[in-house]
N, C-alpha and C positions, 0 to 999 in steps of 0.2 A: 446387231440390234442397237440403235442409239440409246445412250444411257444419260441420266442426269448426273450432275457433278458428284452426287453422293454414291453413285454406282447403281442406283435403282433405275429401272426402265422408265422413261418419260411417258406417262399414259396418254399424252396428247398425240403421240405418234400413232396411236391406234384409232384415231378419229377417221372415219371413212372419207375418201377423197370425193370432191365435188362431182367429177365426171361419173364416178360409179353410182352416186346417189341419183344423179339426173337420168341415168340409164335404167333405173328400176321401172318396170312396167306401170306401176301405180303412179309414179312421178311423171312419166311420159304422158299418161292419160290426163293427169291434173294440168300439165302444161297446155294441152289443147283447150281445156275448159277455162283456165285462169290466166293464161299467158305465161311465157317463159320467165319474164322478169319477176313476177310475183312468186313463182315457184323457186327461183334462185334465192330470193330473199328468205323464204321459209327454210331452205337448206342451209343457208349461211347462218341464220339465227340458231338453228339446232347445233351446228358446229361450234358457234361461239359459246353456247351454253356449256358444251363439253370442255372447251378450253378454259372456261372460268371455274370448272369443277362442279357445276350445278347438276350435271348428269354424267353418267359413265360413258366413255367412248362407245362401248357396245350398245348403248341405248339411243345413239344418234339416229339410226335408221328408223326405229320405232317412233321416235319423237317427230321426225319429218313426216311420216305417214299419218300420225295422229294430228299433227298441225294442218296437214293438207285436208284431212277429213273434217276438221273444224274451222277451216279457213273462211273468213268473212270478206266480203267485197270492201269493207271499210276497215281502217286501222283502229277505229274506236273499239275499245273492249268493254263489254258489260261488266258492271261492278255491283257487288253486294254492299250497300251502304250501311255499315254498322257503327257509324259515328254518333248517331242520335241527332244529327243536324238534318232537318227535314228538307229544306230548300238549299241544298249544298251546291253553291255555284261551281266549284271545281269538279263536281260529279254530275254536272248537267242540269242542275236545278230540279224542276218537278218531273217525276216519272209519270208517263202518260197512263191513263186508265186503259183497260182492255177495249173499251168502246172507241177511244181515240186512236188506238193502234190499228183497230180494224178500219176506221175511217181513213187513216193514212194509206193503208193498203189499197182501199177502194179508189182513192184519189190519185194513185200513182200513175195511172194511165190517162187516157183522154177523159175529160169530165165536162159538165155543163157549167163551168165556173163563171162564164160570161155569155151564156147562151140559153134562150128560152126554147125548150124542146117543143112546147105546144104551138108556138107561133112561128118558130124558125128565125126569130129576130135576136139581135144582140140584147143582153139584159145587164142589169147592174151587177157588178162583181161582188161575190160573197154575200148573196142575199140570205142564205141560210144562217151564216155566222151572225150577221146583223140581227136577224130575227131572234136568234137564241140569246144574244146579248140583251136585247130589249125586253125579252120575256123574263130574263134573270134579274134585270134592273129596270123596273117599270118607271122609275123616276127620270130616266133618260128619254129624250124625245128622238134621238138619233145616235148612231154609233159608227165608228170608223176603225178599221184594223190596219196597222202598219207593222213593220218588221221587228221593232223592239221598242222598249220604253224611251230610250234616248231619241229614237227617230220621232216618236210621238211628241216629245217636248220640242224638238227642233222644228217640226212642222208647225206646231202651235205658235211658237215664238216668231217664226218667219211670216206666217200668214196674218198674224194679229198685231205684231209689233216691230216689224223690220224697219230700221231707221228711226225708231222711237225708243223711249225709256220703258223698261220693265221694272216696276216697283217690287222689291224683294227684301224680306227681312234678313238682316245680317246674321241672325241666329239660324237661318235655314240655308246657308250657302254650303250645300252638301258636296263632299268629295266621296266617290265610291271607289271600288277596287281598281288597282293598277294606276292610281293617281288621276283618275278621270273626274274632272270637276264640272258640275252642271252649269256653273256660271260661264265657263269658257265655251260650253256648247251653245248657250243662249247667245253669247257674243258672236259666235261664228255665224249665227243667223242674221247678223246685221243689226240686232237690237242692242241697246245700251243698258247694261245692268245698273240700276240705281239702288244702292243699298239704303235701307231705312232702319232706324232703331239701333240697338247695340247687340252684342253677342248674346247676352242673357235676357235682355228686356226690350220688347218692341211694343209700342202702344198704338191705339187707333189714331191718336193725334199725329204720329209720325207719318202715317199714310195720308192723312188729310192735308198736312202741310206740304208734302211732296206733290200732291195733286193740284194744290192751289198755287204752287210756285210758278210765277210767270216765266221763269227761265227754263222750265222743264217742258217736255213734250211727251207726256205719258201715253203709251199705247196699250198697256195691259198691266194688271196686277197679278202677281204670281205667289201662290202659297205652296210651299214644298214640305211634305212630311219628312221629318228627320228620322228616317226609318232605320238607319244603322248606328245611331247614337242618341243619347239623351242628355239634356242639360237640366240639372237639378239645382235646387237651392233658391236663391233670390231671382226668380224668373218671371217673365210675363210674355204672353203672345196674344195675337188677335185671332179669335176664332173665325171660322168661315162665314157664319151668318152676319157678324158685324162687318167683316171685311167686304162681303158682297154688297152691303148697304153703301159703303163708302165708294166702291168701284162703280156701282150703278148710278150713284148721284152724279158722277162725272162721265157717264156713258162709256165706261171702260169694261172690257171683259175680264172676268176673274177666272184664272187658270189654277186648278188644284192638282198638283202632281202628288199622288198618293203612293204609287210605286208597288205596294205589297200585294196587290191583286185581289183584295176582298171587294166583292160587289155588294154584299150585305153585311150587317153586323155579325160578328162571330163570337159566341159566348166564351169560347176558349181564350180569346184575346180581346177582352172588353175595351181596352184602351187603343186598339188598332183602328185607324180610320177606314171607312168603307165608302165606295162610290155612291151608293144610294143616299146615305146621310149627307154627303158633301153636296150632292145635287139638290136635295131638299132644303139645304141651308142656303142655297143661292149661287153655288158655283156655276159658271156658264159652260165650262168644259172640265172634265175630270180625266186624268191620265193614270193608267194602271198597267201592270204587266201581266202577260198571259202565262208565263212559266214560273210564277211564284205561287201564292196561295190560291190563285184560281185553279191551279193544277193542270194547266194545259201546255201548249208548245210555246216557244219563244215568240212573243208578239207584243206590240204596243197597242193598247186599247184606249180609244178616245170616246167618251160618252158625254152627252150634253144637250144643249138647246139646238133645235133643228137648224136654225139659220147659221149658228156658229159652226156646227159640224159640216154643213154644206159648204161653207166658206173654206174650210180646211180641205175638204175633198176636191174642190175646184182648183186649188192652188197647184201650180206646176210641180212643186216639190213632192206632192202626194204621190205622183207617179213613180218617183225615184225611190220612195220608201214603202211602197205598198207591199202587203203580205202576199205570199204565194198560195196556190191552191191547197198545199199540204197543211199549212198553218190554219187556213180558213176551215178546212175539213175537221182538223183536230180540235179547234176551239168549239165548233158547233157540237161535236160529239161529246166533248168534256162537259159542256153546259147541259146538254140534253140527256146525258147518260147518268149512271150511278155516281155516288160520292167518289171523287178522285182519290188516289192514294195519299196525296199530301194532307187532305183533310182527315182521312182515316188515321194517319199517323199523329196529326195534331190532337185529335180527340181521343186518342188511346188513353184509357184510365191507368193510373199507376198500379192498381191492383191486378189488372189483366196483364200488364207488362211484367209485373213481379212473378206471376204464375208461369208465364212462358220462360222467363229468365231462369227461374229456379229449376224448371224441368230440364232445360238445355244445359245449364251449368253442371247438373249432375251427370249428364251423359258425357260432357267434355272434360270432366275432372277439374272444373274451375270453381270459382266462388262468386256469389252474388254480392254486388256492391251498389250503393246508391249512386246514381249518375243522372244529372240533369240534361235533358235534351234541349235543343234550341230550334227556333223557327228557321233562322238563317236567311240568306238571300236578301238582306236588308229589310227584314220584317221582324216585329216583336223584339226590338232592341232591348237587351237587358232583362227579358222576361224568361225565366227558367221554366222548363217543362219537367216537373219531377218524374223521375223514373229510375230504372235499374240497368245494370250492365253485368256481363260476365267478365271476370278478371282472370286472365291467363298469363303465362310467362311472357315477359316483354319481348323476348327473342323471336316470338312467333309473328310479330307485326310485319316484318319485312317479307318473309316467305308467304304470308297470307296475301299481301298486296300483289305479289308477282305470281301467285298461283292461278289455278283455273278451277272454279271461277275466282276472279280477283276479289278479295275481301278487304275493305278499308275500315279499320277501327281507329281508336285513338290510343296514344301512349301517355299514361298519367301515373304518377306515384310508383314508377318501376314496374308497371303491369300493362299488358295489352288489353284494352277494354273493348268488348263487343256489345254494343247497344242494339237491341232487337226492335226498337221503335219503327225503323224504316225497312226492316227485313220482312218480306211477306212470309206468312206462316208456311206457305207451300214451298218456300226455299230453305227451310230449316235443315232438311237432309243434305242439301248442297253445302250449307255452312258446316255441318258436322264433317262431311267428307273433306272439305277444304282444310279444316283444322287438323284432321288426321294426316293429310298429305303434307302439310307444313311441318308437323312433328316428325314424320318419317324422313323428310328432307334434312332436318336438323340432325337427326340421329345418323344418317348416312354421312353427312359432312363431318360429324364428330368422329365416326369410325375411320374415315379416310385420314383425318389429322392424326389420330392415334397410330394408324398404320405407318404413316410417314415418319412419325417420331420414333417408332420402333426400328425402322430401316436405318435412320440416321444414327 
């Protein structure tokens, strides 16, 4: 029997061979349903876990069978979001409501997305989503849905200002995640970004002078909500109502890119701009996201004056960035259904969160600590959401992330913090089981290390 240099048997030699695992009746049956390549990947993953010491060699067969029983057609893994960040971009932003999930299932097959069943004729794409948006935001005369917020801004800049100047406050030149700069996006549309004002102060006179400059050829005025940062101190900006007056004096469209997804004012975020207020203030087209505070799927939503939205919809680029039937179905269901999970999490009272946290902390042997949640996803920048979290041993963070279900918390002050704001109440038992499994894994690893030390 092969031995390690210390004289002890190398446990990796006990890992079952690939051909023997593939010959198991359950694995053969899974190969017919899933495909041989997918099954081999599951087998290899279980063997690799044993090589890393995460499971015992004798547990490989059971791990393979368990994984095959739980195998999904997608590599994306569901996650319990215990970070306290509601619109967590790395975790897929807004979780869909049950109504939206049902709508996705219904729309997965053939649908009447561009077909009038009554007449047998072709119809306008996404009629239901458009109607739901206009019902939720009566200030808009028309609506258009594209595949994300960046696509919405690209379409607006292309259709309204290609080859011309776009007036844009220097204090609003936003960069979002992964170094993505909105100014570069607008420039890619063939528009010229003309900065006005300074980083901290922009005045109405800056826009008026740019509009009156005989050397300029202005095609549109753009107002961008600085959703992921705040400039404080000696600052000044031009509000939408005043900016709309300047733009309309020169027959220019005013584009307001709000980003965060609010269609109406939200009491929990009184400083966050919303589409209805921007339109009532005079914006010609408002851009917002579907997968942020709206609580729906990834989408870019354009709301505004009928003639402007129709102009965007007729542009050739609209075809390239249009939303698919799944996004349209989920948006409609999100707007027509009950309050989506993101707004439930946003409106959770600290007292209710404290009661849940105390109860679960007692079961988990942790302690309750103050912990501010966040909106995330480029919304509510700098606005804390007072709340609470369960503090556990820091060492639990990694096995929780890699467990089943995967639980993502935060590590702060030498502790693993689990914030329940975004964890549905019906998933608390899953969280308890995940913590128990993570502790058991740490105990088994510690026992193996002690055993190895004794042998040596």
